[in-house]
C-alpha positions in Angstrom: -8.7 28.0 -35.7 -11.2 25.3 -34.4 -8.7 22.6 -35.4 -5.9 24.4 -33.4 -8.2 24.7 -30.4 -9.1 21.0 -30.6 -5.4 20.0 -30.9 -4.5 22.1 -27.8 -7.4 20.7 -25.8 -6.4 17.2 -26.8 -2.8 17.8 -25.8 -3.8 19.3 -22.5 -6.0 16.3 -21.8 -3.2 13.8 -22.7 -0.8 15.6 -20.4 -3.3 15.6 -17.6 -4.1 11.9 -17.9 -0.4 11.0 -17.9 0.3 13.1 -14.7 -2.6 11.8 -12.7 -2.2 9.1 -10.1 0.8 8.0 -8.1 1.2 4.8 -10.1 0.4 6.2 -13.6 -2.4 3.7 -14.0 -6.1 3.8 -13.2 -8.9 1.4 -12.5 -9.1 0.6 -16.2 -5.6 -0.7 -16.3 -5.0 -4.4 -17.1 -5.4 -6.6 -14.0 -2.3 -8.6 -13.2 -2.4 -11.7 -10.9 -0.6 -10.8 -7.7 0.0 -13.4 -4.9 -2.1 -12.6 -1.9 -0.7 -12.2 1.6 -0.8 -15.1 4.0 -3.8 -15.5 6.3 -1.8 -17.5 8.8 -1.0 -15.9 12.1 2.5 -16.3 13.5 3.2 -15.1 17.1 7.0 -15.4 16.6 9.3 -12.5 15.7 9.3 -13.6 12.1 8.1 -11.0 9.6 4.6 -11.3 8.3 2.6 -10.2 5.3 -1.1 -10.5 6.2 -4.6 -9.4 5.1 -6.3 -6.6 7.0 -9.1 -8.9 8.2 -6.5 -11.0 10.1 -5.1 -8.0 11.8 -8.5 -6.4 12.5 -9.8 -9.6 14.1 -7.0 -9.9 16.6 -4.5 -7.0 16.7 -3.1 -8.2 20.0 -1.6 -11.1 18.1 0.9 -8.7 16.6 2.0 -6.9 19.8 5.8 -6.6 19.9 5.9 -6.3 16.1 6.2 -3.1 14.0 2.8 -2.9 12.2 2.5 -1.2 8.9 -0.8 -0.8 7.0 -0.1 -1.1 3.3 -2.8 0.5 1.2 -2.6 -1.4 -2.1 -4.7 -1.5 -5.3 -4.7 -4.4 -7.7 -4.4 -2.0 -10.7 -1.4 -0.2 -9.3 2.0 -1.3 -10.8 4.1 -0.2 -7.9 1.8 -1.8 -5.4 2.1 -5.1 -7.4 5.9 -4.7 -7.3 5.9 -4.3 -3.5 3.5 -7.2 -3.1 5.7 -9.5 -5.3 8.8 -8.4 -3.3 7.2 -9.1 0.0 6.1 -12.6 -1.2 9.4 -13.5 -2.9 11.9 -11.9 -0.5 9.8 -12.1 2.7 9.3 -9.5 5.4 12.1 -8.6 7.9 11.9 -10.0 11.4 9.8 -7.9 13.8 7.7 -6.4 11.0 4.1 -7.1 10.1 2.8 -5.7 6.8 -1.0 -5.5 6.7 -2.4 -5.4 3.2 -5.4 -3.0 3.0 -7.5 -2.8 -0.2 -7.2 0.8 -1.3 -10.4 0.7 -3.4 -12.7 -0.7 -0.8 -11.4 0.7 2.5 -12.8 4.3 2.4 -13.1 4.6 6.2 -9.5 3.5 6.8 -8.2 5.8 4.1 -10.1 8.7 5.8 -8.9 7.7 9.3 -5.3 7.7 8.2 -5.4 10.5 5.6 -4.5 8.2 2.8 -5.1 9.8 -0.6 -3.0 7.7 -2.9 -2.4 4.0 -3.3 1.0 2.5 -2.3 0.8 4.4 1.0 2.1 2.8 4.1 1.1 3.8 7.6 2.9 2.6 10.7 0.5 2.2 13.6 1.0 1.5 17.3 -0.8 -1.1 19.3 -3.8 1.2 19.7 -4.0 1.9 15.9 -2.7 5.4 16.2 -0.6 6.5 13.2 3.1 6.9 13.9 4.3 7.8 10.4 3.0 7.7 6.8 5.1 7.2 3.7 5.1 6.0 0.1 7.5 4.5 -2.4 8.9 1.6 -0.5 9.8 -1.3 -2.8 10.9 -4.0 -0.3 10.4 -5.0 3.2 13.8 -3.6 4.1 12.9 -0.2 2.7 9.7 -0.3 4.8 11.7 -1.1 7.9 14.1 1.7 7.2 11.2 4.2 7.1 9.7 3.3 10.5 9.6 5.5 13.6 11.5 4.0 16.4 10.5 4.6 20.0 
């Protein structure tokens, strides 16, 4: 009887672990080297993939562009896939993707209601959320999910 209960508890625990997390990986997952976004600012209409610090220090530099905050974690496989795609394929013109570290940006996560990594939040020029979504794998998919004014 005790062995049966231990087996059921073990199975329940295994199923719970497998279903937790949007990416199916946790902080203990193997770290994979992911290219970082550019820290260079570009005032043209060309698409950009930048760090949050570059956006935060001068958000006015990105006026006229659709700005999307991308909450990414180094341990998240789907986050790594999107980051690789943005680096390799580029970002569509008129779009600025701002990489935000999911693990260290508690205040931003709270401000925008972000509860899982690989969340994207389109913001206006004042930082107000326009839409929130997950699952995009490319810059084009991000652009297709945006709210148009």
